C-alpha positions as CSV (number, residue, x, y, z in Angstrom):
1,X,-34.0,-33.6,12.3
2,X,-34.6,-30.3,10.5
3,X,-33.0,-28.4,13.5
4,X,-30.0,-30.7,13.3
5,X,-29.7,-30.2,9.5
6,X,-29.7,-26.3,9.9
7,X,-27.0,-26.6,12.7
8,X,-24.7,-29.2,11.1
9,X,-25.5,-29.6,7.3
10,X,-23.9,-32.9,7.5
11,X,-24.3,-35.6,4.7
12,X,-26.2,-37.7,7.3
13,X,-28.4,-34.9,8.2
14,X,-29.3,-34.2,4.6
15,X,-30.1,-37.9,4.0
16,X,-32.2,-38.1,7.1
17,X,-34.5,-35.3,6.2
18,X,-34.8,-36.4,2.6
19,X,-35.7,-39.8,3.7
20,X,-38.4,-38.3,5.9
21,X,-39.8,-36.4,2.9
22,X,-40.1,-39.6,0.9
23,X,-42.1,-41.4,3.6
24,X,-44.3,-38.4,4.6
25,X,-46.1,-37.1,1.4
26,X,-48.1,-33.8,1.6
27,X,-47.3,-31.1,4.1
28,X,-44.7,-33.2,5.9
29,X,-42.7,-33.6,2.8
30,X,-43.1,-29.9,1.9
31,X,-41.6,-29.0,5.2
32,X,-38.8,-31.3,4.8
33,X,-37.9,-30.1,1.3
34,X,-38.0,-26.5,2.7
35,X,-35.6,-27.5,5.4
36,X,-33.3,-29.0,2.9
37,X,-33.5,-25.9,0.7
38,X,-32.8,-23.6,3.6
39,X,-29.7,-25.7,4.4
40,X,-28.6,-25.6,0.8
41,X,-29.0,-21.7,0.9
42,X,-26.7,-21.6,3.8
43,X,-24.2,-23.8,2.1
44,X,-24.5,-21.5,-0.9
45,X,-25.7,-24.3,-3.1
46,X,-28.2,-22.0,-4.7
47,X,-29.4,-24.2,-7.8
48,X,-29.8,-27.1,-5.4
49,X,-31.8,-24.9,-3.0
50,X,-34.1,-23.8,-5.9
51,X,-34.8,-27.4,-6.9
52,X,-35.7,-28.3,-3.3
53,X,-38.0,-25.2,-2.9
54,X,-39.8,-26.3,-6.1
55,X,-40.3,-29.8,-4.8
56,X,-41.7,-28.2,-1.6
57,X,-44.2,-26.1,-3.6
58,X,-45.6,-29.1,-5.4
59,X,-45.6,-31.4,-2.3
60,X,-47.9,-29.1,-0.1
61,X,-49.7,-25.9,-0.1
62,X,-49.5,-24.5,3.4
63,X,-46.1,-23.0,2.9
64,X,-46.3,-22.5,-0.6
65,X,-45.6,-18.7,-0.4
66,X,-42.2,-19.6,1.3
67,X,-41.4,-22.2,-1.2
68,X,-42.1,-19.6,-4.0
69,X,-40.4,-16.7,-2.4
70,X,-37.3,-18.5,-1.2
71,X,-37.0,-20.3,-4.6
72,X,-36.9,-16.9,-6.3
73,X,-34.2,-15.9,-3.9
74,X,-32.2,-18.9,-4.6
75,X,-32.4,-18.4,-8.3
76,X,-31.4,-14.8,-8.0
77,X,-28.3,-15.8,-5.8
78,X,-27.5,-18.3,-8.5
79,X,-27.4,-15.4,-11.1
80,X,-30.5,-16.9,-12.9
81,X,-33.1,-14.1,-12.4
82,X,-34.9,-15.2,-15.4
83,X,-36.0,-18.3,-13.5
84,X,-37.1,-16.2,-10.6
85,X,-39.3,-13.9,-12.7
86,X,-42.2,-16.3,-13.0
87,X,-42.2,-17.1,-9.4
88,X,-42.5,-13.4,-8.3
89,X,-44.8,-12.0,-11.0
90,X,-48.2,-11.3,-9.4
91,X,-46.9,-12.9,-6.1
92,X,-49.3,-10.7,-4.0
93,X,-52.3,-11.7,-6.2
94,X,-51.5,-15.4,-5.5
95,X,-50.5,-15.1,-1.9
96,X,-52.3,-11.9,-0.5
97,X,-51.9,-12.9,3.1
98,X,-48.1,-13.7,2.9
99,X,-45.6,-11.8,4.9
100,X,-43.7,-11.5,1.7
101,X,-46.5,-10.0,-0.4
102,X,-45.2,-6.4,0.5
103,X,-41.6,-7.1,-0.3
104,X,-42.0,-9.4,-3.3
105,X,-41.9,-6.4,-5.7
106,X,-38.3,-5.6,-4.5
107,X,-37.2,-9.1,-5.4
108,X,-38.9,-8.9,-8.7
109,X,-37.2,-5.6,-9.5
110,X,-33.9,-7.2,-8.5
111,X,-34.5,-9.9,-11.1
112,X,-35.0,-7.3,-13.7
113,X,-31.8,-5.5,-12.6
114,X,-29.8,-8.6,-12.8
115,X,-31.1,-9.1,-16.3
116,X,-30.1,-5.5,-17.2
117,X,-33.8,-4.4,-17.6
118,X,-34.0,-1.3,-15.6
119,X,-37.2,-0.1,-17.3
120,X,-39.2,-3.0,-15.9
121,X,-37.5,-2.6,-12.5
122,X,-38.8,1.0,-12.5
123,X,-42.2,-0.1,-13.7
124,X,-42.6,-2.2,-10.5
125,X,-40.9,0.1,-8.0
126,X,-42.1,3.7,-9.0
127,X,-45.8,3.1,-8.2
128,X,-44.7,2.1,-4.6
129,X,-42.5,5.2,-4.0
130,X,-45.3,6.8,-1.7
131,X,-46.1,3.5,0.2
132,X,-44.6,2.3,3.5
133,X,-42.4,0.0,1.6
134,X,-40.4,2.9,0.2
135,X,-38.8,3.4,3.7
136,X,-37.2,0.0,3.4
137,X,-33.4,0.3,2.7
138,X,-33.5,-2.6,0.2
139,X,-36.3,-0.8,-1.7
140,X,-34.3,2.5,-1.9
141,X,-31.1,0.8,-3.1
142,X,-33.0,-1.3,-5.8
143,X,-34.8,1.9,-6.9
144,X,-31.4,3.7,-7.1
145,X,-30.0,0.8,-9.1
146,X,-32.7,0.9,-11.5
147,X,-32.2,4.6,-12.2
148,X,-28.5,4.1,-12.4
149,X,-28.7,1.3,-15.0
150,X,-31.3,3.5,-16.9
151,X,-28.6,6.2,-17.1
152,X,-30.5,8.6,-14.8
153,X,-27.7,9.4,-12.4
154,X,-29.5,12.5,-11.3
155,X,-32.2,10.3,-9.7
156,X,-29.8,7.6,-8.7
157,X,-27.1,9.5,-6.9
158,X,-29.2,11.3,-4.2
159,X,-30.8,8.0,-3.2
160,X,-27.5,6.3,-2.9
161,X,-26.1,9.3,-1.0
162,X,-29.0,9.3,1.6
163,X,-28.5,5.6,2.2
164,X,-24.8,6.2,2.8
165,X,-25.4,9.0,5.1
166,X,-28.7,8.1,6.9
167,X,-28.4,4.2,7.2
168,X,-24.6,3.8,7.7
169,X,-24.9,0.5,9.5
170,X,-26.9,-1.2,6.7
171,X,-25.2,-3.5,4.2
172,X,-26.5,-1.2,1.5
173,X,-24.5,1.7,2.8
174,X,-21.1,0.3,1.5
175,X,-22.8,-0.7,-1.7
176,X,-24.2,2.7,-2.2
177,X,-20.7,4.3,-1.8
178,X,-19.4,1.8,-4.5
179,X,-22.2,2.7,-6.9
180,X,-21.6,6.5,-6.4
181,X,-17.8,5.8,-7.1
182,X,-18.8,3.8,-10.3
183,X,-20.9,6.7,-11.5
184,X,-18.1,9.2,-10.9
185,X,-20.2,11.0,-8.2
186,X,-17.8,11.7,-5.3
187,X,-18.9,12.1,-1.7
188,X,-17.5,15.1,0.1
189,X,-15.0,14.7,2.9
190,X,-17.7,16.2,5.2
191,X,-20.2,13.5,4.1
192,X,-17.5,10.7,4.6
193,X,-16.8,12.0,8.0
194,X,-20.5,12.1,8.9
195,X,-20.6,8.4,7.9
196,X,-17.5,7.6,10.0
197,X,-18.9,9.5,13.0
198,X,-22.0,7.3,13.0
199,X,-19.9,4.2,12.7
200,X,-18.0,5.5,15.9
201,X,-21.2,6.3,17.7
202,X,-22.2,2.7,17.0
203,X,-19.1,1.4,18.6
204,X,-17.8,0.0,15.3
205,X,-14.4,1.5,16.0
206,X,-12.3,-0.5,13.5
207,X,-14.5,0.5,10.6
208,X,-14.7,4.2,11.9
209,X,-10.9,4.4,12.3
210,X,-10.3,3.0,8.8
211,X,-13.0,5.6,7.4
212,X,-11.2,8.6,9.1
213,X,-7.8,7.4,7.8
214,X,-9.1,7.0,4.3
215,X,-10.6,10.6,4.4
216,X,-7.2,12.1,5.5
217,X,-5.3,10.0,2.9
218,X,-7.5,11.1,0.1
219,X,-7.9,14.5,1.5
220,X,-7.5,16.6,-1.6
221,X,-8.8,20.1,-1.0
222,X,-8.9,19.7,2.9
223,X,-7.4,22.4,5.0
224,X,-4.4,21.6,7.5
225,X,-7.0,22.0,10.3
226,X,-9.4,19.4,8.7
227,X,-6.4,16.9,8.2
228,X,-5.4,17.4,11.9
229,X,-8.8,16.9,13.2
230,X,-9.2,13.7,11.2
231,X,-5.9,12.4,12.7
232,X,-7.3,12.9,16.2
233,X,-10.6,11.2,15.2
234,X,-8.7,8.2,14.0
235,X,-6.7,8.1,17.1
236,X,-9.8,7.9,19.4
237,X,-10.7,4.7,17.5
238,X,-7.3,3.3,18.3
239,X,-7.9,4.3,21.9
240,X,-11.3,2.4,22.1
241,X,-9.5,-0.6,20.5
242,X,-6.6,-0.3,23.2
243,X,-4.0,0.4,20.4
244,X,-3.0,3.9,21.7
245,X,-0.4,5.1,24.2
246,X,0.2,8.5,25.9
247,X,3.1,9.0,23.6
248,X,0.9,8.5,20.6
249,X,-1.7,11.1,21.9
250,X,1.0,13.6,22.7
251,X,2.2,13.5,19.2
252,X,-1.1,14.5,17.7
253,X,-1.5,18.0,16.4
254,X,-2.7,20.9,18.3
255,X,-6.2,22.1,17.2
256,X,-8.6,24.8,18.1
257,X,-12.0,23.1,17.4
258,X,-13.9,20.3,19.1
259,X,-11.0,17.9,18.1
260,X,-9.0,19.7,20.8
261,X,-11.5,18.5,23.5
262,X,-11.2,15.0,21.9
263,X,-7.5,15.1,22.4
264,X,-7.9,16.1,26.0
265,X,-10.6,13.4,26.5
266,X,-8.1,10.8,25.3
267,X,-5.3,12.1,27.6
268,X,-7.8,11.9,30.5
269,X,-8.5,8.3,29.7
270,X,-4.9,7.5,29.5
271,X,-4.4,9.2,33.0
272,X,-7.3,7.1,34.2
273,X,-5.6,4.0,33.1
274,X,-2.3,5.0,34.6
275,X,-4.0,5.9,37.9
276,X,-2.7,9.5,37.6
277,X,-5.5,11.1,39.4
278,X,-3.9,14.5,39.7
279,X,-3.1,14.7,35.9
280,X,-6.7,13.4,35.3
281,X,-8.4,16.1,37.3
282,X,-6.3,18.9,35.8
283,X,-7.4,17.8,32.3
284,X,-11.1,17.8,33.4
285,X,-10.7,21.2,34.9
286,X,-9.2,22.4,31.5
287,X,-12.0,20.9,29.4
288,X,-14.6,22.5,31.7
289,X,-13.0,25.9,31.1
290,X,-12.3,25.6,27.3
291,X,-15.1,23.3,26.2
292,X,-18.1,23.4,28.4
293,X,-20.5,22.1,25.8
294,X,-18.5,19.4,24.2
295,X,-19.6,15.8,24.1
296,X,-16.2,14.8,25.0
297,X,-16.3,16.7,28.3
298,X,-19.6,14.7,29.1
299,X,-17.8,11.4,28.2
300,X,-14.7,12.4,30.3
301,X,-17.0,13.4,33.3
302,X,-18.8,10.1,33.3
303,X,-15.7,8.1,32.8
304,X,-13.9,10.0,35.6
305,X,-16.9,9.4,38.0
306,X,-16.7,5.8,37.2
307,X,-13.0,5.7,37.9
308,X,-13.5,7.3,41.4
309,X,-16.3,5.0,42.1
310,X,-14.1,2.0,41.6
311,X,-11.3,3.6,43.5
312,X,-13.8,4.2,46.4
313,X,-13.1,8.0,46.4
314,X,-16.8,9.0,46.7
315,X,-16.2,12.7,47.2
316,X,-14.6,12.9,43.7
317,X,-17.1,10.6,42.2
318,X,-19.9,12.9,43.4
319,X,-18.1,15.8,41.9
320,X,-17.7,14.3,38.5
321,X,-21.3,12.9,38.4
322,X,-22.9,16.1,39.6
323,X,-20.9,18.3,37.2
324,X,-22.0,16.3,34.5
325,X,-25.7,16.5,35.5
326,X,-25.3,20.3,35.9
327,X,-23.8,20.9,32.5
328,X,-25.6,18.1,30.5
329,X,-29.0,17.6,32.3
330,X,-30.6,16.0,29.3
331,X,-27.9,13.9,28.0
332,X,-27.8,10.1,27.7
333,X,-25.7,9.8,30.8
334,X,-27.7,12.3,32.9
335,X,-30.0,9.8,34.6
336,X,-27.3,7.3,35.6
337,X,-24.9,10.1,36.8
338,X,-27.8,11.7,38.8
339,X,-28.6,8.6,40.5
340,X,-24.9,7.8,41.3
341,X,-24.4,11.2,42.7
342,X,-27.5,10.6,44.9
343,X,-26.3,7.1,46.0
344,X,-22.7,8.4,46.8
345,X,-24.2,11.0,49.1
346,X,-26.1,8.2,50.8
347,X,-23.0,6.2,51.2
348,X,-21.2,9.2,52.7
349,X,-24.1,9.7,55.0
350,X,-25.0,13.1,53.6
351,X,-28.6,12.2,54.0
352,X,-30.1,15.6,53.5
353,X,-28.5,15.9,50.0
354,X,-29.1,12.4,49.1
355,X,-32.9,12.8,49.9
356,X,-33.1,15.8,47.8
357,X,-31.5,14.2,44.8
358,X,-33.4,11.0,45.1
359,X,-36.7,12.9,45.0
360,X,-35.3,15.0,42.1
361,X,-34.4,11.8,40.4
362,X,-38.0,10.5,40.7
363,X,-39.4,13.8,39.3
364,X,-36.8,14.5,36.7
365,X,-36.4,11.1,35.2
366,X,-39.6,9.1,36.1
367,X,-39.2,6.5,33.5
368,X,-35.7,5.7,34.2
369,X,-34.3,2.3,35.3
370,X,-33.0,3.9,38.5
371,X,-36.5,4.6,39.8
372,X,-37.0,1.5,41.9
373,X,-33.7,2.2,43.6
374,X,-34.6,5.7,44.2
375,X,-38.0,4.9,45.6
376,X,-36.6,2.2,48.0
377,X,-33.7,4.1,49.3
378,X,-35.6,7.4,49.8
379,X,-38.1,5.3,51.6
380,X,-35.3,3.9,53.8
381,X,-34.1,7.4,54.7
382,X,-37.6,8.4,55.7
383,X,-37.8,5.3,57.8
384,X,-34.3,5.2,59.4
385,X,-33.1,8.9,59.5
386,X,-36.3,10.9,59.5
387,X,-38.6,8.4,61.3
388,X,-41.5,9.4,59.1
389,X,-42.8,6.0,58.9
390,X,-46.1,6.9,57.3
391,X,-44.4,8.7,54.4
392,X,-41.9,5.8,54.1
393,X,-44.7,3.4,53.7
394,X,-46.0,5.6,50.8
395,X,-42.7,5.1,49.0
396,X,-42.8,1.4,49.7
397,X,-46.4,1.0,48.6
398,X,-45.8,2.7,45.3
399,X,-42.7,0.9,44.6
400,X,-44.4,-2.5,45.5
401,X,-47.5,-1.8,43.2
402,X,-45.6,-0.3,40.2
403,X,-42.6,-2.7,40.3
404,X,-44.2,-5.6,42.1
405,X,-42.0,-8.5,40.9
406,X,-38.7,-6.3,40.7
407,X,-35.9,-6.8,43.0
408,X,-36.8,-3.7,44.9
409,X,-40.4,-4.5,45.0
410,X,-39.8,-7.5,47.1
411,X,-37.7,-5.5,49.4
412,X,-40.3,-2.8,49.7
413,X,-42.8,-5.4,50.9
414,X,-40.3,-6.6,53.5
415,X,-40.0,-3.0,54.9
416,X,-43.8,-2.6,54.9
417,X,-44.0,-5.8,57.0
418,X,-41.4,-4.4,59.4
419,X,-43.3,-1.1,59.6
420,X,-46.6,-2.6,60.1
421,X,-49.8,-0.6,59.7
422,X,-49.3,3.2,59.3
423,X,-51.6,6.1,59.4
424,X,-52.6,7.4,55.9
425,X,-50.8,10.6,55.0
426,X,-50.7,12.5,51.7
427,X,-48.0,11.1,49.5
428,X,-44.9,13.3,48.9
429,X,-45.2,15.4,45.8
430,X,-42.4,13.3,43.8
431,X,-44.5,10.3,43.8
432,X,-46.9,11.9,41.5
433,X,-44.4,11.6,38.7
434,X,-44.3,7.8,38.8
435,X,-46.8,6.1,36.5
436,X,-47.7,2.4,36.0
437,X,-46.0,0.6,33.2
438,X,-48.1,0.1,30.1
439,X,-48.5,-3.5,29.3
440,X,-50.9,-5.1,26.6
441,X,-53.5,-7.4,27.6
442,X,-52.3,-10.9,27.8
443,X,-54.1,-14.0,26.8
444,X,-53.2,-17.8,27.0
445,X,-55.9,-18.6,24.5
446,X,-54.2,-18.8,21.1
447,X,-56.3,-18.3,17.8
448,X,-55.6,-21.9,16.6
449,X,-57.3,-21.0,13.3
450,X,-55.2,-18.0,12.6
451,X,-53.3,-18.8,9.3
452,X,-50.1,-17.0,10.6
453,X,-50.0,-19.1,13.7
454,X,-50.5,-22.4,11.7
455,X,-47.7,-21.3,9.3
456,X,-45.4,-20.6,12.2
457,X,-45.7,-24.1,13.6
458,X,-45.0,-25.5,10.2
459,X,-42.0,-23.2,9.8
460,X,-40.6,-24.6,13.2
461,X,-41.0,-28.1,11.6
462,X,-38.9,-26.9,8.7
463,X,-36.3,-25.2,11.0
464,X,-37.0,-21.8,9.3
465,X,-36.7,-20.3,12.7
466,X,-35.9,-16.7,11.5
467,X,-39.3,-16.4,9.9
468,X,-41.4,-17.7,13.0
469,X,-41.4,-14.3,14.6
470,X,-42.4,-12.2,11.6
471,X,-45.2,-14.7,10.6
472,X,-46.7,-14.6,14.0
473,X,-46.6,-10.7,13.9
474,X,-48.7,-10.9,10.8
475,X,-51.6,-12.2,12.8
476,X,-54.6,-10.2,14.1
477,X,-54.1,-8.9,17.6
478,X,-50.7,-10.7,17.8
479,X,-49.5,-8.1,20.5
480,X,-51.8,-10.0,22.9
481,X,-50.7,-13.5,22.1
482,X,-47.6,-13.5,19.8
483,X,-44.9,-13.7,22.4
484,X,-46.6,-16.6,24.0
485,X,-47.1,-18.4,20.7
486,X,-43.6,-18.1,19.5
487,X,-42.3,-19.3,22.9
488,X,-44.6,-22.3,22.9
489,X,-43.5,-23.2,19.5
490,X,-39.8,-23.4,20.6
491,X,-40.7,-25.1,23.8
492,X,-42.6,-27.8,22.0
493,X,-39.3,-28.9,20.5
494,X,-37.5,-28.7,23.7
495,X,-35.8,-25.4,22.7
496,X,-36.3,-23.9,26.2
497,X,-33.5,-21.5,25.7
498,X,-35.0,-20.0,22.6
499,X,-38.5,-20.0,24.2
500,X,-37.1,-18.1,27.2
501,X,-35.2,-15.6,24.9
502,X,-38.3,-15.1,22.9
503,X,-40.3,-14.1,26.0
504,X,-37.4,-11.8,27.2
505,X,-37.2,-10.0,23.9
506,X,-40.9,-9.4,23.6
507,X,-40.5,-6.0,25.2
508,X,-43.3,-6.8,27.6
509,X,-42.6,-5.9,31.3
510,X,-44.1,-9.0,32.9
511,X,-42.4,-8.3,36.2
512,X,-44.7,-5.1,36.6
513,X,-47.8,-7.2,36.9
514,X,-48.9,-9.5,39.8
515,X,-48.2,-13.2,39.0
516,X,-51.9,-13.7,39.1
517,X,-52.6,-11.2,36.4
518,X,-50.3,-13.0,34.0
519,X,-51.4,-16.4,32.6
520,X,-49.4,-19.1,34.3
521,X,-48.1,-20.4,31.1
522,X,-46.2,-17.2,30.5
523,X,-44.3,-17.7,33.8
524,X,-43.6,-21.1,33.0
525,X,-41.9,-20.2,29.8
526,X,-40.1,-17.4,31.6
527,X,-38.9,-19.7,34.3
528,X,-38.4,-23.1,32.7
529,X,-37.4,-26.3,34.5
530,X,-35.3,-28.5,32.2
531,X,-33.1,-30.9,34.1
532,X,-35.3,-30.2,37.1
533,X,-34.8,-33.6,38.9
534,X,-31.1,-33.6,38.5
535,X,-31.0,-30.0,39.6
536,X,-32.9,-30.5,42.8
537,X,-31.0,-33.8,43.5
538,X,-27.6,-32.0,43.2
539,X,-28.7,-28.9,45.1
540,X,-29.9,-31.0,47.9
541,X,-26.7,-33.2,47.9
542,X,-24.7,-30.0,48.5
543,X,-27.2,-28.2,51.0
544,X,-28.3,-25.6,48.4
545,X,-31.6,-23.9,47.7
546,X,-32.7,-25.5,44.4
547,X,-34.5,-22.4,43.4
548,X,-31.2,-20.4,43.8
549,X,-29.5,-22.9,41.6
550,X,-32.2,-22.7,38.9
551,X,-32.1,-18.8,39.0
552,X,-28.3,-18.8,38.7
553,X,-28.6,-21.2,35.6
554,X,-31.3,-19.0,34.0
555,X,-29.0,-16.0,34.5
556,X,-25.8,-17.7,33.3
557,X,-26.7,-19.9,30.4
558,X,-30.5,-19.6,30.0
559,X,-30.5,-23.4,30.4
560,X,-28.4,-23.8,27.2
561,X,-26.3,-26.8,28.1
562,X,-24.1,-26.2,25.2
563,X,-23.2,-22.6,26.0
564,X,-19.6,-21.4,25.9
565,X,-19.0,-17.9,26.9
566,X,-16.3,-15.5,25.6
567,X,-14.5,-16.1,28.9
568,X,-14.3,-19.8,28.0
569,X,-17.0,-20.8,30.7
570,X,-18.9,-23.9,29.8
571,X,-22.5,-25.4,30.1
572,X,-25.3,-24.7,32.4
573,X,-23.6,-23.2,35.3
574,X,-20.8,-21.7,33.2
575,X,-17.9,-23.5,34.7
576,X,-14.3,-22.6,33.8
577,X,-12.5,-25.8,32.5
578,X,-9.8,-25.4,35.3
579,X,-12.5,-25.2,37.9
580,X,-14.4,-28.2,36.6
581,X,-11.0,-30.2,36.4
582,X,-10.1,-29.4,40.0
583,X,-13.5,-30.4,41.4
584,X,-13.6,-33.5,39.3
585,X,-10.2,-34.6,40.5
586,X,-11.2,-34.0,44.2
587,X,-14.4,-36.0,43.9
588,X,-13.2,-38.9,42.1
589,X,-14.6,-38.2,38.6
590,X,-12.3,-40.1,36.3
591,X,-11.2,-39.2,32.8
592,X,-12.5,-35.8,33.0
593,X,-12.5,-33.7,29.9
594,X,-13.5,-30.1,29.3
595,X,-16.2,-31.2,26.9
596,X,-17.8,-33.2,29.8
597,X,-19.0,-29.7,31.2
598,X,-21.4,-29.7,28.2
599,X,-23.1,-32.7,29.7
600,X,-25.9,-31.4,31.8
601,X,-25.5,-34.1,34.5
602,X,-21.8,-33.4,34.9
603,X,-22.2,-29.7,34.8
604,X,-24.9,-29.7,37.6
605,X,-22.8,-32.2,39.6
606,X,-19.7,-30.1,39.5
607,X,-21.5,-26.7,39.4
608,X,-23.4,-27.3,42.6
609,X,-20.3,-28.3,44.3
610,X,-18.6,-25.1,43.1
611,X,-21.6,-22.9,44.1
612,X,-21.5,-24.5,47.6
613,X,-17.7,-23.8,47.9
614,X,-18.3,-20.1,47.0
615,X,-21.2,-19.9,49.3
616,X,-19.0,-21.3,52.2
617,X,-16.1,-18.9,51.4
618,X,-18.6,-16.0,52.2
619,X,-20.3,-17.4,55.1
620,X,-23.3,-18.7,53.3
621,X,-24.3,-15.1,52.4
622,X,-26.0,-15.5,48.9
623,X,-25.5,-11.8,47.9
624,X,-21.7,-12.0,48.4
625,X,-21.4,-15.4,46.8
626,X,-23.3,-14.5,43.7
627,X,-21.3,-11.3,43.3
628,X,-18.2,-13.5,43.5
629,X,-19.5,-16.0,41.1
630,X,-19.9,-13.3,38.5
631,X,-16.8,-10.9,39.4
632,X,-14.5,-13.2,41.3
633,X,-13.6,-13.2,44.9
634,X,-10.9,-10.6,45.1
635,X,-13.0,-7.5,44.2
636,X,-15.8,-8.7,46.5
637,X,-13.4,-9.0,49.4
638,X,-12.1,-5.5,48.5
639,X,-15.5,-4.0,48.6
640,X,-16.4,-5.9,51.9
641,X,-13.2,-4.6,53.6
642,X,-14.6,-1.1,54.0
643,X,-17.1,-2.7,56.3
644,X,-19.4,0.4,56.3
645,X,-22.5,-1.1,54.9
646,X,-25.7,-0.9,57.2
647,X,-27.1,-4.1,55.7
648,X,-26.6,-6.5,52.8
649,X,-29.1,-4.4,50.5
650,X,-26.7,-1.5,50.8
651,X,-23.8,-3.7,49.8
652,X,-25.7,-4.8,46.7
653,X,-26.7,-1.4,45.6
654,X,-23.0,-0.3,46.2
655,X,-21.4,-3.0,43.8
656,X,-19.6,-0.7,41.4
657,X,-19.8,-3.1,38.4
658,X,-23.2,-2.6,36.8
659,X,-23.1,-6.0,35.3
660,X,-22.4,-7.7,38.7
661,X,-25.0,-5.6,40.6
662,X,-27.8,-6.3,38.0
663,X,-26.7,-10.0,38.1
664,X,-27.1,-10.4,41.8
665,X,-30.4,-8.4,41.9
666,X,-31.8,-10.5,38.9
667,X,-31.0,-13.9,40.6
668,X,-32.3,-13.0,43.9
669,X,-35.6,-11.7,42.3
670,X,-35.8,-14.8,40.1
671,X,-35.3,-17.1,43.0
672,X,-38.5,-15.8,44.5
673,X,-40.3,-16.2,41.2
674,X,-39.2,-19.8,41.0
675,X,-40.2,-20.5,44.6
676,X,-43.7,-19.0,44.0
677,X,-44.3,-20.9,40.9
678,X,-43.0,-24.4,41.9
679,X,-43.3,-25.0,45.6
680,X,-41.5,-28.1,46.7
681,X,-43.3,-30.3,49.1
């Protein structure tokens, strides 16, 4: 009921949870009142929320710190900081183990600030200036506000300025700028441009463009060169938002600084979009000559390489990627560009250069995501072209042990089976750069008496989901059991999608460990089986591998039956309404509507039929069909038309869409994980 209330906040949901509270005194009532207070906060009914949090604090004690802290937040939001003060005063003394104990002083200071009592706020905050709390953005902002209200602009302004410049993506950044303006302390044009640049780098192009335009509009004291550069910076934001034409770019002023490189980059992008390869290449050559160290040259080279990769002009793709690596060897794009150059050389059958580059990839970028690919395909060259089977086995064995449950780990074991026993030989020197992935010890024994774990479970009852993770992290040694505990809490409520997401976001590389070294319960949470009976039944009815269907659903919707994507795909198997309607009509499903696709039974029925049809269109080859399921039939047939792949694995690695390539590899890997976990008799 609490989860439903948080999602809908309907009158019936409120009534249901309040009714539960009246019939379940003690901790049950406390959790219910917390749930209602949380829902009132979402509805911005702050006095009502504060009243509910008060009732929660008197009904039970297990979550009293939450009732107290959230109650103070509600009063503060309601503009009644005086009512929040008694809740926050000596909070840490009353709740020393609370996850809010460290941050309660900030909220307390905010109550003083709201009451225009900066002296009391400073008395709370100043003693904490040398503690870890001082690094928090909200602490910095509250401290600056306290100084500001006390009339000490000399202390306030530098703090506001640092927030604006160093934490541009925070909500406090815009607030800091407003406070600086209120104090009559202007930001320089250079500072505002630094802020705008950071917004651009974070891909917040609309905000960055607005910031550039504003700087130029209020550019008193700026030189003509500065104003011209700002015009170009604003234009690149429009380009990213697809609001810019070639004519718009050509109208931009000529400059002599790095903004000139940016203008050329934009022209290169327009040439790419217009498929003007000659014009594109001429611009790249000019950028190399005039701006060899510009970040915009790096961007242009990577974009150009991608263009030629999609156009299947592998020679030009190699040139762009190799040039990038040569000129920017330690840049963000370098590992990816280096691997693509190595792979394009393999595809053009320039095996000697490809082998050199793959070994260099392993040595130069040993922690990169491209390493499993490099190990496998370097092994294949040793096997297929150099006939050095013993050394090929060294590459395969390292790949299989270091990346055991990765896509290429499975392929490596297949090659080792084909090779059979090989004489021992010293591993090639590049292999020494590859080290095992560090993974914390994992346990399936949860500390049932840990107060943070107990609280986390109660928080789930109250639908305070955003606090479950932080509460668990407060427990001792939670790195060993926290991910499991959080996922199990969600799974206990049937929230398999959230449980799966919790495991995925834990940052733990489960797939680098053998299945036997990870407690089974972890795998079951990573590979859930909701709707399993219906899934197997529909898979068998259409001659499909149920493990493939399960793996596809895991990738498409994470078993969220209510999922609707940005592309308007619905439900477990992410069917487009038009596809669902066509299949429903052909198979006699009456009165079909789009919302029927959110019904798991209907989605599985129509989705498995659709998957079977896709497989049939590609001769039953799972790799081709999965690529088409993600990217559509047309590009797959275009890629297959070259007919120059040695095997299916080469086709998969050659998929030019990164999302589609990783999608196919993940589903194929996860199919084998499902098969190993849940053998069907």
